[in-house]
C-alpha positions in Angstrom: 24.5 23.1 17.7 22.3 20.9 19.8 20.4 17.9 18.5 17.1 19.7 19.0 18.3 22.6 16.9 19.5 20.2 14.2 16.1 18.5 14.1 14.4 21.9 13.8 16.6 22.9 10.9 15.9 19.5 9.2 12.1 20.1 9.5 12.5 23.6 8.1 14.5 22.2 5.2 11.9 19.6 4.2 9.1 22.2 4.6 11.0 24.5 2.2 11.2 21.6 -0.3 7.4 21.4 -0.4 6.9 18.4 1.9 3.2 18.3 3.0 2.3 19.5 6.6 1.0 16.0 7.4 4.3 14.4 6.5 6.2 17.0 8.6 3.9 16.3 11.5 4.7 12.6 11.0 8.4 13.3 11.4 7.9 15.5 14.4 6.0 12.8 16.3 8.7 10.2 15.6 11.5 12.6 16.7 9.9 13.1 20.2 11.7 10.1 21.7 15.0 11.0 20.2 14.7 14.6 21.4 13.9 13.5 25.0 17.1 11.4 25.0 19.5 13.6 23.1 17.8 17.0 22.5 20.2 19.0 24.7 23.3 17.2 23.6 25.8 18.7 21.3 25.6 17.3 17.8 29.4 16.7 17.9 28.9 14.3 20.8 26.7 11.9 18.9 28.3 8.9 17.2 27.2 5.6 15.7 27.4 3.8 19.1 25.0 6.2 20.8 22.5 6.0 17.9 22.7 2.2 17.8 22.1 2.2 21.5 19.0 4.3 21.1 17.6 2.0 18.4 18.4 -1.1 20.5 16.5 0.4 23.4 13.5 0.9 21.1 13.7 -2.7 20.1 13.5 -3.7 23.7 10.3 -1.8 24.1 8.6 -4.3 21.8 7.0 -1.7 19.6 5.0 -2.8 16.6 7.3 -3.7 13.6 6.1 -0.7 11.5 6.4 1.7 14.4 9.9 0.5 15.2 10.9 0.7 11.6 9.6 4.3 11.3 11.7 5.4 14.3 14.8 3.8 12.9 14.2 5.3 9.5 13.7 8.9 10.6 16.8 8.6 12.7 18.8 7.4 9.7 17.2 10.1 7.5 18.3 12.8 10.0 21.9 11.8 10.0 22.0 11.4 6.2 20.7 15.0 5.9 23.2 16.2 8.4 26.1 14.7 6.5 24.8 16.0 3.1 24.5 19.4 4.7 28.1 19.1 6.0 27.0 19.6 9.5 28.7 16.3 10.5 31.8 14.7 9.0 31.1 11.1 9.6 28.6 9.5 7.2 27.8 6.8 9.8 24.1 6.8 8.7 25.3 4.3 6.1 26.0 1.8 8.9 22.6 2.2 10.5 20.7 -0.9 9.3 17.0 -0.6 9.0 15.0 -3.5 10.5 13.0 -5.8 8.2 9.3 -5.4 8.2 7.7 -8.8 8.6 5.5 -9.9 5.7 1.9 -9.3 6.6 -1.3 -11.2 5.7 -3.5 -9.5 3.0 -5.4 -6.4 4.0 -7.9 -6.6 1.2 -11.7 -6.6 1.7 -13.2 -10.0 0.9 -15.0 -10.4 -2.4 -18.2 -11.5 -0.8 -18.2 -8.5 1.5 -17.9 -6.1 -1.5 -20.9 -7.8 -3.0 -22.9 -7.6 0.2 -22.1 -3.9 0.6 -23.2 -3.2 -3.0 -26.4 -5.1 -2.6 -27.2 -2.9 0.4 -27.4 0.1 -2.0 -30.9 0.8 -3.3 -32.0 3.3 -5.9 -32.2 6.2 -3.4 -29.9 9.2 -3.8 -27.7 7.8 -1.0 -27.7 4.3 -2.5 -26.7 5.6 -6.0 -23.9 7.7 -4.6 -22.5 5.0 -2.3 -22.7 2.4 -5.1 -20.7 4.7 -7.4 -18.1 5.4 -4.7 -17.6 1.7 -4.1 -17.5 0.8 -7.8 -14.8 3.5 -8.3 -12.8 2.3 -5.3 -12.8 -1.4 -6.3 -12.4 -0.8 -10.0 -9.5 1.8 -9.9 -7.7 1.2 -6.7 -7.6 4.9 -6.2 -6.9 6.4 -2.8 -10.0 7.7 -1.0 -8.4 11.2 -0.8 -8.0 11.1 -4.6 -11.6 10.0 -5.1 -12.9 12.9 -3.1 -10.9 15.4 -5.3 -12.3 14.2 -8.7 -13.8 17.3 -10.4 -16.6 17.2 -12.9 -14.3 19.0 -15.4 -11.8 16.1 -15.0 -14.3 13.3 -15.4 -14.6 11.6 -18.8 -17.4 9.0 -18.7 -17.3 8.4 -22.4 -13.7 7.3 -22.4 -14.0 5.8 -18.9 -11.2 7.8 -17.1 -10.8 10.6 -14.7 -7.9 12.9 -13.6 -7.5 13.2 -9.8 -5.0 14.5 -7.3 -3.5 12.0 -4.9 -0.7 11.5 -2.4 1.9 14.3 -2.6 -0.5 16.4 -4.6 0.4 14.4 -7.7 -2.1 14.3 -10.6 -2.8 11.0 -12.2 -5.4 9.4 -14.5 -7.5 6.5 -13.2 -9.3 4.1 -15.6 -12.6 2.3 -15.1 -14.9 0.0 -16.9 -18.4 0.6 -18.4 -20.3 -0.6 -15.3 -18.5 2.0 -13.1 -19.1 4.7 -15.7 -22.8 3.9 -15.6 -22.9 3.9 -11.8 -21.2 7.3 -11.7 -23.6 8.6 -14.4 -26.6 7.4 -12.4 -25.3 9.3 -9.4 -24.7 12.5 -11.4 -28.2 12.5 -12.7 -29.7 12.7 -9.2 -27.0 14.4 -7.1 -28.6 17.1 -5.0 -26.0 19.9 -5.7 -25.5 19.7 -9.5 -23.5 23.0 -9.6 -20.8 21.7 -7.3 -17.5 21.3 -9.1 -16.7 18.0 -7.4 -18.2 14.7 -8.5 -19.0 13.4 -5.0 -20.7 15.6 -2.5 -22.4 15.5 0.8 -26.0 14.5 0.7 -27.1 17.3 3.0 -24.7 20.2 2.2 -23.2 21.7 -0.9 -19.6 20.6 -0.1 -17.5 17.8 -1.5 -17.4 14.5 0.4 -14.3 13.7 2.4 -12.4 10.5 3.4 -13.9 10.5 6.9 -17.5 10.6 5.5 -16.7 7.7 3.2 -15.2 5.7 6.1 -18.4 6.3 8.1 -20.6 5.3 5.2 -18.8 2.0 4.9 -19.0 1.4 8.6 -22.8 2.0 8.5 -23.3 -0.4 5.6 -21.0 -3.0 7.3 -23.2 -2.9 10.4 -26.4 -3.0 8.3 -25.3 -6.0 6.4 -23.8 -7.8 9.4 -20.6 -8.7 7.6 -17.3 -9.3 9.3 -13.7 -8.5 8.4 -11.9 -5.5 7.1 -14.1 -2.8 5.5 -12.5 0.6 4.8 -11.6 2.6 1.7 -8.0 1.3 1.7 -9.2 -2.3 1.9 -10.8 -1.7 -1.5 -7.4 -0.4 -2.8 -5.7 -3.5 -1.5 -8.3 -5.8 -3.2 -7.7 -4.1 -6.5 -4.0 -4.4 -6.2 -4.0 -8.0 -5.2 -6.6 -9.0 -7.7 -4.8 -7.3 -10.5 -1.4 -8.9 -9.7 -2.9 -12.3 -9.1 -4.8 -12.4 -12.3 -2.4 -10.5 -14.6 0.9 -11.4 -13.0 2.1 -7.9 -14.1 3.6 -5.9 -11.3 4.7 -3.0 -13.5 1.2 -2.4 -14.8 -0.3 -2.7 -11.3 2.2 -0.3 -9.9 1.4 2.2 -12.7 -2.4 1.8 -12.2 -2.1 2.3 -8.5 0.0 5.5 -8.8 3.1 4.0 -7.0 6.4 5.8 -7.6 8.4 2.6 -7.1 7.5 -0.9 -8.0 8.8 -2.4 -4.8 6.0 -0.7 -2.9 3.5 -2.6 -5.0 5.3 -5.9 -4.3 5.7 -5.3 -0.6 2.1 -4.3 0.2 -0.1 -5.7 -2.5 1.6 -8.8 -4.0 0.8 -10.6 -0.8 -1.2 -13.8 -1.2 -2.3 -16.7 0.9 -1.0 -20.1 -0.2 -4.4 -21.3 -1.4 -4.8 -18.2 -3.5 -1.7 -19.1 -5.4 -2.7 -22.8 -6.0 -4.7 -22.1 -9.2 -1.7 -20.1 -10.6 0.7 -22.9 -9.7 -1.6 -25.5 -11.2 -1.9 -23.5 -14.4 1.8 -22.7 -14.9 3.7 -25.5 -13.2 6.4 -27.0 -15.4 4.8 -30.3 -14.6 2.2 -29.5 -17.2 4.6 -30.0 -20.1 6.3 -33.1 -18.7 4.6 -36.1 -20.2 3.4 -39.1 -18.2 6.3 -41.5 -17.9 5.5 -45.2 -18.3 7.8 -47.8 -17.0 8.0 -49.3 -20.5 9.4 -46.0 -21.8 12.3 -45.9 -19.3 15.7 -46.4 -20.9 17.2 -47.9 -17.6 16.3 -51.3 -16.3 15.6 -51.2 -12.5 18.3 -53.8 -11.7 20.6 -54.0 -8.7 23.6 -52.7 -10.7 21.8 -49.5 -11.7 20.6 -49.0 -8.1 24.2 -49.3 -6.9 25.3 -46.9 -9.6 22.7 -44.3 -8.5 23.7 -44.7 -4.8 27.4 -44.0 -5.7 26.4 -40.9 -7.7 24.4 -39.6 -4.8 27.2 -40.1 -2.3 29.6 -38.4 -4.7 27.3 -35.3 -5.1 26.9 -35.0 -1.3 
């Protein structure tokens, strides 16, 4: 079996397991380089040294950290699958070390930019819809694809919650506060296509809105307000995650509210703070808060030469 044939069988396998077409396409794109190099080789001819050489050459190309990580990960995933399927005997995938992704600066939209965008929304139909969308994004941290899939039948304004379908076609319940419920209710009262089963629709056609339309809406409002910085649906999600972790200190609840399957994802991508953002937390919870002020009169040790000599000897001994 050639490497190309093995990759084709791997893609068929994950398709049969219900992996989404977009994810399969993601794998296909990242296998292109590997196929160019080893596609016609026999699977039996590949070993850990050749695979490491391939990964090392990728590193020399100075790819972005995330792009390089993705190529290394799919390569490791392929050989893990081949071993599990008993198509190769050596589980050398275990010795393929994935590169570390450098810690990134926060990707959240700035608070003042959210306020500016919301203030650009008037009481027109477009303004009411866009305000409700932004309230829902910032209040729930939901993915934009999930927001677009909220149906009227799954919206409960009285109890401030909604059921949606997000990444991996997984249903989950999102929670929101009264102000968001009121904004959604204001939009529902004036929406131009009241019979549509989806909460958010196009303004001109009887179809549900889509992620691209929401992206374009945010770009237009960004241009209109003249603000700078990151403005896209996912930046609202980052803002929700970072704010919730920063003010609650609860990674587990944040992970659950954001629909993450694993808590380390929340920590890696959303528990990212600038030093000055952590200062209030540090000031509030530093152990120095329960240590009393120490007056010289309260000290049990007189600062004489003998004591200073004793401390110096202790320090040398500890070193």
